C-alpha positions in Angstrom: 183.5 170.2 -75.7 183.0 169.0 -79.3 183.7 165.3 -78.4 181.1 165.5 -75.6 178.6 166.9 -78.0 179.3 164.2 -80.6 179.1 161.4 -78.0 175.7 162.8 -76.7 174.5 163.0 -80.3 175.5 159.5 -81.0 173.8 158.3 -77.8 170.6 160.1 -78.6 170.6 158.6 -82.1 171.1 155.1 -80.7 167.9 155.8 -78.6 166.1 156.6 -81.8 166.1 160.4 -81.5 166.9 162.2 -84.8 167.8 165.8 -85.1 165.9 168.2 -87.4 167.6 170.6 -89.8 167.8 173.4 -87.1 169.3 171.0 -84.6 172.2 170.1 -86.9 173.1 173.8 -87.1 173.3 174.0 -83.3 176.8 172.6 -83.1 177.8 175.5 -80.9 175.3 174.6 -78.2 176.1 172.1 -75.4 174.7 168.6 -75.4 172.2 169.4 -72.7 170.7 172.2 -74.7 170.6 170.1 -77.8 168.8 167.3 -75.9 166.3 169.8 -74.6 165.7 171.1 -78.1 165.0 167.6 -79.3 162.6 166.9 -76.4 160.8 170.1 -77.3 160.5 169.0 -81.0 159.2 165.6 -79.9 156.5 167.3 -77.7 155.6 169.6 -80.5 155.2 166.7 -82.9 153.0 164.9 -80.4 150.9 168.0 -79.9 150.5 168.5 -83.6 149.7 164.8 -84.3 146.0 165.2 -83.7 145.8 168.3 -85.8 147.7 166.7 -88.6 145.4 163.6 -88.5 142.3 165.8 -88.9 143.9 167.8 -91.7 145.0 164.7 -93.5 141.4 163.2 -93.3 139.9 166.4 -94.7 142.5 166.5 -97.4 141.8 162.8 -98.3 138.1 163.4 -98.5 138.6 166.4 -100.8 141.2 164.9 -103.1 140.3 161.3 -103.3 136.5 161.4 -103.0 135.7 165.0 -103.9 133.6 165.7 -100.8 133.9 168.0 -97.8 133.9 166.7 -94.2 130.4 168.1 -93.7 129.1 165.9 -96.5 130.8 162.8 -94.9 129.2 163.7 -91.5 125.8 164.2 -93.1 126.1 160.8 -94.8 127.1 159.2 -91.5 123.9 160.5 -89.9 121.8 159.4 -92.8 123.0 155.8 -92.5 122.8 156.0 -88.7 126.5 155.4 -88.2 126.2 151.8 -89.5 127.7 149.9 -92.4 125.4 149.8 -95.4 126.1 146.1 -96.0 126.3 144.3 -92.7 124.4 147.0 -90.6 126.9 146.9 -87.8 128.0 150.0 -86.0 131.8 150.2 -86.1 134.2 151.7 -83.6 136.4 152.9 -86.4 135.3 155.5 -89.0 133.4 154.1 -91.9 135.1 153.8 -95.2 133.8 155.7 -98.3 133.1 153.0 -100.9 133.6 154.1 -104.5 133.7 152.7 -107.9 137.3 152.5 -109.3 136.1 152.7 -112.9 133.8 155.8 -112.7 135.1 157.3 -109.4 131.6 157.7 -108.0 131.1 157.4 -104.3 128.6 154.6 -103.5 128.2 154.7 -99.7 129.8 154.1 -96.3 131.0 150.6 -95.4 132.9 149.1 -92.5 136.5 148.0 -93.1 135.6 144.3 -93.6 132.8 144.9 -96.1 134.8 147.4 -98.0 137.8 145.1 -98.2 135.6 142.2 -99.2 134.1 144.1 -102.1 137.6 145.2 -103.1 138.9 141.6 -103.0 136.1 140.5 -105.4 137.2 143.4 -107.7 133.6 144.8 -107.9 132.6 141.7 -109.9 128.9 140.7 -109.5 129.4 137.2 -110.7 132.2 136.6 -108.3 130.0 137.8 -105.4 127.1 135.6 -106.7 129.4 132.6 -106.9 130.6 133.3 -103.3 127.0 133.5 -102.1 126.2 130.1 -103.8 129.3 128.6 -102.3 128.3 129.7 -98.8 124.8 128.4 -99.3 125.7 125.0 -100.7 129.2 124.2 -99.3 127.8 121.2 -97.3 126.7 119.5 -100.6 130.1 119.9 -102.2 132.3 116.9 -103.1 135.4 118.8 -102.0 133.9 119.6 -98.6 133.2 115.9 -98.2 136.8 115.0 -99.1 138.0 117.6 -96.6 135.6 116.5 -93.8 137.5 116.0 -90.5 137.4 112.5 -89.0 137.8 113.8 -85.4 135.1 116.5 -85.7 133.0 115.0 -82.8 135.9 114.1 -80.6 136.6 117.3 -78.6 139.5 115.8 -76.8 141.5 115.5 -80.0 140.7 119.1 -81.0 141.9 120.6 -77.7 
């Protein structure tokens, strides 16, 4: 009986199923009961996944940003569910933009805009330089050196 149990345990572990602490203590049960117990645990984890996600979001709002979920929802309505930089309505939840120096919350941004500001390390002069670069790239010597010879030949590009 014990060898059947160990073989079943080994097979389930190869399939990626891991026992919890209560399952380890169930050495007296047969392999079928143990497998049913693990299936039950997997179903329970799946059921609780949505609850855990909501709880983690509320916890993150409170601990990281110091606000309640109702404040976040009110801010979403105030900005009409759009990013405050690009103005686009996102399918994902908007990120809470905050200053890393002072910890103050600044607003709600989409993932791309929030990441962009973060990559520029909240530096105004870097953002201004990036804006100048985008406006004047076609006048740049480097852009001229990097200009493609086959830009008008669509056959070569495809």
